[in-house]
C-alpha positions as semicolon CSV with decimal commas, in nm:
position;residue;x (nm);y (nm);z (nm)
1;G;-0,816;3,925;-0,196
2;T;-1,009;3,655;-0,271
3;T;-1,144;3,377;-0,053
4;P;-1,020;3,044;-0,136
5;A;-1,304;2,756;-0,214
6;T;-1,358;2,515;0,058
7;L;-1,473;2,171;-0,005
8;E;-1,731;2,020;0,134
9;Q;-1,739;1,704;0,396
10;D;-2,053;1,554;0,356
11;P;-2,086;1,249;0,604
12;A;-2,460;1,216;0,586
13;G;-2,409;1,199;0,247
14;Q;-2,345;0,785;0,291
15;A;-2,675;0,724;0,535
16;A;-2,884;0,877;0,235
17;L;-2,790;0,608;-0,041
18;S;-2,995;0,326;-0,107
19;V;-3,098;0,136;-0,429
20;A;-3,444;-0,003;-0,468
21;V;-3,506;-0,297;-0,779
22;N;-3,844;-0,305;-0,945
23;G;-3,996;-0,105;-0,666
24;G;-3,884;-0,438;-0,434
25;A;-4,158;-0,656;-0,599
26;P;-4,017;-1,004;-0,757
27;I;-3,862;-0,953;-1,079
28;G;-4,069;-1,179;-1,314
29;A;-3,986;-1,257;-1,678
30;A;-4,196;-1,016;-1,869
31;T;-4,013;-0,711;-1,673
32;A;-3,687;-0,897;-1,691
33;T;-3,560;-0,671;-1,969
34;A;-3,628;-0,345;-1,852
35;V;-3,596;-0,428;-1,428
36;P;-3,664;-0,039;-1,285
37;F;-3,480;0,086;-1,027
38;T;-3,404;0,391;-0,833
39;L;-3,096;0,522;-0,636
40;T;-3,159;0,769;-0,358
41;G;-2,888;0,997;-0,219
42;L;-2,718;1,077;-0,547
43;E;-2,572;1,444;-0,579
44;S;-2,453;1,568;-0,869
45;D;-2,061;1,563;-0,873
46;D;-2,176;1,164;-0,788
47;S;-2,027;0,897;-1,034
48;G;-1,989;0,537;-1,018
49;T;-2,172;0,221;-1,134
50;V;-2,501;-0,026;-1,047
51;T;-2,397;-0,372;-1,061
52;F;-2,675;-0,659;-1,090
53;S;-2,528;-1,025;-1,049
54;D;-2,657;-1,358;-1,012
55;G;-2,327;-1,493;-0,919
56;S;-2,275;-1,703;-1,280
57;N;-2,301;-1,505;-1,565
58;P;-2,185;-1,177;-1,626
59;D;-2,285;-0,854;-1,444
60;V;-2,500;-0,618;-1,595
61;V;-2,351;-0,242;-1,526
62;V;-2,540;0,064;-1,525
63;N;-2,297;0,384;-1,497
64;I;-2,361;0,666;-1,309
65;V;-2,197;1,034;-1,421
66;N;-2,268;1,342;-1,252
67;G;-2,529;1,236;-1,031
68;V;-2,738;1,071;-1,335
69;P;-2,756;0,708;-1,407
70;D;-2,698;0,628;-1,790
71;S;-3,067;0,430;-1,768
72;N;-3,306;0,410;-1,479
73;T;-3,369;0,035;-1,604
74;A;-3,166;-0,246;-1,631
75;N;-3,189;-0,563;-1,858
76;L;-3,148;-0,874;-1,672
77;S;-3,269;-1,107;-1,869
78;G;-2,921;-1,287;-1,907
79;L;-2,912;-1,341;-1,530
80;N;-3,042;-1,697;-1,354
81;D;-3,365;-1,676;-1,220
82;G;-3,308;-1,657;-0,830
83;S;-3,106;-1,430;-0,573
84;I;-2,979;-1,149;-0,768
85;T;-2,748;-0,879;-0,571
86;T;-2,783;-0,525;-0,686
87;T;-2,448;-0,286;-0,592
88;L;-2,433;0,057;-0,584
89;H;-2,047;0,190;-0,589
90;L;-1,977;0,576;-0,592
91;D;-1,622;0,685;-0,687
92;A;-1,457;0,947;-0,428
93;D;-1,609;1,284;-0,513
94;T;-1,423;1,608;-0,576
95;A;-1,473;1,716;-0,180
96;G;-1,221;1,403;-0,070
97;N;-1,583;1,209;0,024
98;S;-1,528;0,808;0,006
99;F;-1,845;0,586;0,009
100;T;-1,886;0,248;0,130
101;D;-2,069;0,010;-0,137
102;V;-2,440;-0,052;-0,102
103;T;-2,589;-0,378;-0,158
104;T;-2,894;-0,515;-0,102
105;A;-3,046;-0,867;-0,274
106;A;-3,374;-0,927;-0,446
């Protein structure tokens, strides 16, 4: 006989998720077109988005597919100076784990 495949439930996966934008430093005009960000806690089956918002201009969205973001920088030059909200959203994975959005303000 064959052993059925089991899907791993991973509640610790949520706790490992975090977003750091520009190493925590203020974003200046010189770096606004390519602001670096770091995602931690992603696994190879994670897909979703990282969204940057100033609350008034169109959001800047970076897609994540199979645990890898399309880019490790975001062009935030179209957003207003001031507070930028960053939201990491992951779709439910193949094991059925669902994730709460991780939001930070910079």
